[in-house]
C-alpha positions in Angstrom: -22.4 -10.9 9.2 -21.8 -9.4 5.8 -18.4 -9.6 4.0 -16.8 -6.2 3.1 -14.4 -6.3 0.2 -12.7 -3.1 -1.0 -13.2 -2.5 -4.7 -10.4 -0.7 -6.6 -11.4 1.2 -9.8 -8.8 1.1 -12.6 -8.9 2.9 -15.9 -8.1 -0.1 -18.1 -5.1 -1.8 -16.4 -6.7 -4.2 -13.9 -5.1 -7.3 -15.2 -1.7 -5.6 -15.5 -2.0 -4.2 -12.0 -2.9 -7.6 -10.5 0.2 -9.1 -12.2 2.3 -6.2 -10.9 1.2 -6.7 -7.4 1.6 -10.4 -7.7 5.3 -9.8 -8.5 5.6 -7.9 -5.2 3.4 -9.7 -2.7 3.1 -13.4 -2.0 -0.3 -15.0 -2.0 -1.7 -12.9 -4.9 -4.0 -14.4 -7.5 -7.2 -13.8 -9.4 -10.0 -15.7 -7.7 -12.9 -14.9 -10.1 -13.0 -13.0 -13.3 -15.6 -11.5 -15.6 -14.4 -10.7 -19.0 -15.9 -8.8 -21.9 -16.7 -10.7 -25.1 -13.3 -9.6 -26.5 -11.5 -11.3 -23.6 -10.6 -8.1 -21.8 -10.9 -8.3 -18.0 -13.9 -6.3 -16.7 -14.3 -7.2 -13.0 -12.1 -9.5 -10.9 -12.0 -10.7 -7.3 -8.4 -11.2 -6.4 -6.3 -12.0 -3.4 -3.5 -9.6 -2.6 -1.1 -10.8 0.1 -3.9 -12.9 1.6 -6.6 -10.2 1.5 -9.5 -10.2 -1.0 -10.2 -7.2 -3.2 -12.4 -6.5 -6.1 -11.1 -4.7 -9.1 -13.0 -3.0 -11.9 -11.8 -1.7 -15.3 -14.2 1.2 -15.1 -12.6 3.7 -17.4 -11.0 7.1 -16.8 -13.9 8.8 -15.0 -12.4 8.2 -11.5 -8.8 8.1 -10.3 -7.3 7.1 -7.0 -6.5 9.8 -4.5 -4.6 9.8 -1.2 -8.0 9.7 0.5 -7.5 5.9 0.5 -4.3 4.0 0.9 -3.1 0.5 1.6 -0.7 0.1 4.5 2.1 -2.5 4.4 3.4 -3.3 7.9 7.0 -4.3 7.6 9.1 -6.4 10.0 12.4 -4.7 9.3 14.3 -2.2 7.2 15.0 -4.7 4.4 11.2 -5.2 3.9 10.6 -1.5 3.9 13.3 -1.0 1.3 12.1 -3.8 -0.9 8.4 -2.8 -0.9 9.2 0.9 -1.2 11.3 0.2 -4.3 8.9 -2.2 -5.9 5.8 -0.2 -5.3 7.5 3.1 -6.3 8.8 1.7 -9.6 7.0 3.9 -12.2 5.2 5.7 -9.5 5.7 8.7 -7.3 7.6 8.8 -4.0 5.8 10.8 -1.3 6.5 11.9 2.3 6.0 10.0 5.6 6.4 6.5 4.2 3.9 7.0 1.4 4.4 6.0 -2.2 2.0 6.2 -5.1 2.3 3.2 -7.5 2.2 3.4 -11.3 -1.6 3.1 -11.2 -2.0 6.0 -8.8 -2.9 3.8 -5.8 -1.3 5.2 -2.5 0.6 2.8 -0.2 2.0 3.4 3.3 5.2 1.4 3.7 5.7 1.4 7.5 7.5 -0.5 10.2 5.1 -2.8 12.1 6.4 -1.3 15.4 5.3 2.3 14.4 1.8 2.2 15.9 3.2 1.1 19.3 5.7 4.0 19.1 3.1 6.6 18.0 0.7 5.5 20.8 3.3 5.3 23.6 1.8 6.7 26.9 4.9 8.9 27.2 3.7 11.9 25.1 7.2 13.2 24.6 8.4 9.9 23.1 5.4 9.6 20.8 5.8 13.3 19.8 9.5 12.7 18.9 8.5 9.8 16.7 5.8 11.7 15.0 8.2 14.6 14.3 10.7 12.1 12.9 8.1 10.5 10.6 7.0 13.9 9.3 10.6 14.7 8.3 11.2 11.5 6.4 10.3 10.3 2.9 11.0 6.6 3.2 10.8 5.5 6.8 14.0 4.6 8.6 13.5 2.2 11.5 16.9 3.0 13.1 16.1 6.8 13.1 12.6 6.1 14.5 14.0 4.0 17.3 16.5 6.7 18.1 13.8 9.3 18.2 11.7 7.0 20.4 14.6 6.5 22.8 15.3 10.2 23.1 
């Protein structure tokens, strides 16, 4: 079976981005790196919170869009608050638990319980949760639980 590894295209900040993410997520490190003759990182395989990615310093031709995002499933509100603040530093805060980091990469910072709430067989409960999410910027677990309970 083939291995599928997402490749993230950066303008020229790949090494800086890996260091930034390493300050936020445990188990982050460069696994393999290809450098230009001047020592500048060109391509790297790196581990981010235990998952492997490739990164490319490809130049300014392409930028990240919300068409792809990385989702961070958080155990509690403290984790949501921490990741939200760290990823949003120098970035752009967005709606529904989304934040765009300083490199333009979109993240969904969400409670791990959210899929269970959103997929509840009681359509009214799941609709209340969806409505609550749509009205939030940073997600609030207590408010989501309240919406879920009715």
